[in-house]
Each structure stands twice: as C-alpha cells, then as structure tokens.
N, C-alpha and C positions, 0 to 999 in steps of 0.2 A: 361639602363632604369633609369629614373629619381628617385631620392630619396625624401622622404618626408622631408619638411623643419622642421616640428614641432618635430618629434621624430625619424627622420632618418630611417624610415621603409617604405618599399614599399608594398602597399596593392592594390590588384586588385579586381575588381568586375565585373562580367558578369551579365547583367540584361536582362530579357526577358520582352518585352513590350506586354502586352495583351490589350484587349478591355476595354471599359468603363463598369461600373457596369451595369449588366443586370437586367431587371425586368421581372419576369416570373410568369405564372399562368397556371392552368389547366382548360380545357374548355370542351364543349359539354354537353350533357344531363346527368341526374343522378348526379348532382353536390352535393358536400358536402364540408364543410369548415374546413380547418386546419389553425388556426391562420389567418393571413391576406391573405392567398393564397387559391384559389379555384381550385379544380381539379375533373376530371371525372374518371370513371372506364375504359374509352376507350382510351383517348388520353392525352398526355402531350405536351404542347406547351410553348416554351420559346421565349419571346419577348425582344428585346434590342434596345436601342436608337441608336446603331451603325448600325442597319439594319431596318430603318423605312419602314413601309408598308409591312413587311414580318415577318414570325415567323418560328422557327425550331420546327417541330412537330414529336413526336415519338409515335407509337401505343403501348399502354400498353397491354401486354399479361396477366400479373398478378401482383397485388400489393403484395409484399412480406413482407414489414414492413413499418410502419410509426409511428412517435412519435414526441413529442416536448421535446427536451433536455433542460437543464438549459439555453442554449444559443441560440438554433435555432431549426427550424423544420427539421426533418430528414426523408427522404423517400427513400425506395429501391423498385424498380419494375423490373419485367422481361419484356423486350421489344421484339417485333417481329423481329427487325433487328439488334440491337446492344447488345443483351444479357442483363445482369443485369446492371441497371443504378443507380447511387447514386446521390441524389438531396439534397442540403442543402438550406433551405429558398427559395425554388422554382427555384433554379439555378442548372443546371447539373454540377456535379463535375467530373464525369468520367463515361465511359461505358466500359464494358469488351472488346468490339471489338477494340477500338482505344486508350485505355489509354496508351499503350506502347509508342506512339509517343510523348506524353507530358512528361512522366516520364523519358524516355531515354534521350531526349534532355535536360531536366532540370538537369540531373545527370551527364551524360558522358562528356559534354563540360568542366565544371570546373574540373572534376576529371581527365581528360586526360591531361589538360594543367598544372595541379598541379603536382609537383614532389613528387611522393610516399606519398600522404596524409595519415596521420595516425589518426587524430582526426577530426570528422565531426559532424556538428550540422544541424538538420532538424527542421525548424520552421513551425508548422502546419503539413500538410501531414499525417493526422491521418489514411488515407486509407492504407498507407504502401507502396505505389508504389515507392516512392523515396528510401525508406529503402531497398526494394527488389533489386534495381539496385546497391545501395551502397555496399551491401553484396557480390557483385561479385568481389570486389577489395581485393586482399590478403594483400595489404599494410595497409589497414585500421585496426586499433586496437580498436577504440572506435567510436560508433555512438550514439549520443544523439538526441532524438526527443522531442521537446517541443510542445505539443498539448493542447489547452485549453479545448477542448470538448472530454471527455473520451468516450462519446457515439459513436462518429465517429469511434474510434478505435475498440470498441466492435462490432459495426455493421459490420465493414469491416472484422473482424476475422470470423464472422459467414457467411456472404453472398459473400465475395470476397476473398476466401482462396488463390487463385493464386496470388492475389495482395498483401495481407497482410502476406505472408509467411515469410518475413524478420523478423517479430517480434520474431520468434523462434531462431534467431541467438543470441548467447551469448554476442556478442559485442554491442548489442542494449540496451540502457537504456532509459526508458520512463519517462518523467516529465509532469504531468498534471497541467499546470499553464499557465498564461499569459506570452508569450515570452518576452514582454517588461520588465516585472519584473524579469524574469529569467536572463536576460542579464545585469541587473543593476550592478552586481559585478563581471562580467566576463571580463577579459582582456587577450589579447595575448594568446589565448587558442586554437582556431580552425584553421585548415588548409583550410577547406572549410565550408561555411555556405550556405544552400539551403533554401530559403524562399518560401515555398509552401502553401501560404495562400489563403483563399477564397476572395471574393470581399470586398472592404473597407467599409463594413457596418456590423453591428452586432458584433460578437466576434472578428473579424479580424480588426476592426477599428483602434485599437492601433498600428497596424503594418504598418500604412501608414502615417507617419509623420517624420519630421526631427530628432527628438529625438531618434526614434527607429533606424534609419540608422546610427546615430552616435554611438549607442551601438553596432550595427553590426560591424562597423568599428573598434571599440576598442577591440572587441572579436576576431578579426582575428589575426593570427600570421603574422610576416613579410612575404611578398609574398603570403599572403592568398587570397583566392577567395570567392566570393559570387555570387549566381545566384538568381534572384527573378522575379516574375511576377508582374508587376506594370502597372499603367496607365501612359499615356504619360505626363499628367500634373504633376503627382507625381514624375516622373523621373526628370523633369526639376527643379521643385521647391525644392524638398527635396534632391535628389542626388547631384544636383549642389551645394547645400549648404554644403555638406560634401566633395565632390571631386571638385578640382579646374578645372580639365579638363575632358570632356566627349567626347569620340571618338566612331565612328562607328567601330565595331570590325569585325564581321563575314561578313560584306558586301564584303570584299576583300578575306579573307581567306576561307570563307565557303559560297560563294555566292549561292550555290545550295539550301541551307536552306531558304534563303530569297525568292528565286524564288518559292519554293514549299509551303512555309507558308506565303502567302502574307498579312496575318493579324498580323504577328508577326515580330518584328525586334530585332536582337540580337546586343547588344552593349558592348563595352569594356570600363571600367572606371578605371582610376587610379588617385591618388592624388599626386600632385607635391609639 
C-alpha cells in the first residue's frame, strides 16, 4: 500500500455517497406552521430534487413531540407503517423500522476493515444509532461523539430507546459542540471517524467543506478510516482536494451492496 508523501502515514477513508439535499414539507388539510415548514395532522410528505414529480409520504398516526431547538426544527411522530419517525428541518432522519440498514452499513464496514480499533469518533449522529453499533466491538476502548444539537440526543433518549441505548455505555463521551471546532486541535487520535451528519444546510453546513475534511484527515491515526455520507459534488471537490487518489472500493469487493442500494455508492479513498 502506498505511503503518504507528506508525513509518511497511510490514511484510508470510506465514503458513503447519498442524495442531494432534500426539501420537505407536510401537507393536506388542518395545516399549521412550524418555522418554514408546513405539516398536517394526517400525512408527512418529503420532496427531493432527486425525485422530480414524486414524493415520499408517510401516514401520521400520532405526533409525539415537536419543537424548535437552537439550531433546527425537531419532530417525532408515530407512523402507521414505519414506527416512530425522527424529522429534522422537515427531512426524515430515521424510522424505527429501517434505521438498522443505514447505521449498520455506516459502522461495520470501517470497523471490520480496521485492525482492532480502540478509539472512535462519531460526528453528528445524536440519535445514537452509530454508537449502538460501535458498542458491539470489544476492542473499542473509547467512543467520542460530537453533536452540535443536544436536543437531538435528548429526544432520542426519550422516544428512541432501542436506538439510543449506547449512551449508557461507559466508553461513550458526549461533546456538545461544532465538530469543525472540536477537531481544530485533534491530531493522530482516532482509528475510525464516522461522520453521521444531516444535510449540508443549517447546523451541519460547516461539515461540508475542504477545511473540515482536512481536519478529519489530521485527526486519523496511521491506517485510520473514515466513513461519511456526502453529496457527489462534495466528494469530488473537497475529498479530491485532500486525497490525491479516489477509487471505487466496494464495487468489486462488496458488489451486492451496490446492487441493493442503487442510490448509494461506497468508495475507498487513500492519499498517496
């Protein structure tokens, strides 16, 4: 494996490419407004520029909680089909029924290719799904989570106990702050970094630029791994500026994942 020219360290990054930023709102009758979003007591519909002319709609069984935190609108509702649903600024973050697919893929790929990782950082991920999966690894000695919005953590502990259960693990340390600032003085520290951020608007905006990924790079140990959900243009512009080479990774070794998740591509990045 090639070594870094600059500091003689090899650092690896696994990146999950997601969709473009979604625009969501609630509709039907009996409307009332929560900040810039409008929703009804019956249906939730999410619209995205990725899927023109269509929407993803979920029947609302009961609205459990809604508020505006310091950073974003937070909504939790019980759906007819997907169980409880967490929505931030009008965009679905997770549902009880299928959250495992996202959290397991984001966690277990970098953790299984890393050799006995001991120190792990989670950026965002206040719902706790990534932490829950990380706690399954006995080799892990320390799990830091940096979440800017404490409300997300508090809400998850109340309404998503099966997802947020990892917070009870003594290895978990919670930092409520901007991850970009958190990483400013962190170097050569983490075996694995998992960036589980929301869309690149609002509080997560600082996590989608070249400077942030340079900090991620510096925070990794030699042979360290990172996994992140990013947009395609973000990958090319910012990741390419940090890493000289960008290769398709799971297309060959884990082709089944690409076939099943046709909206996501998993890639392997290293710097030469």
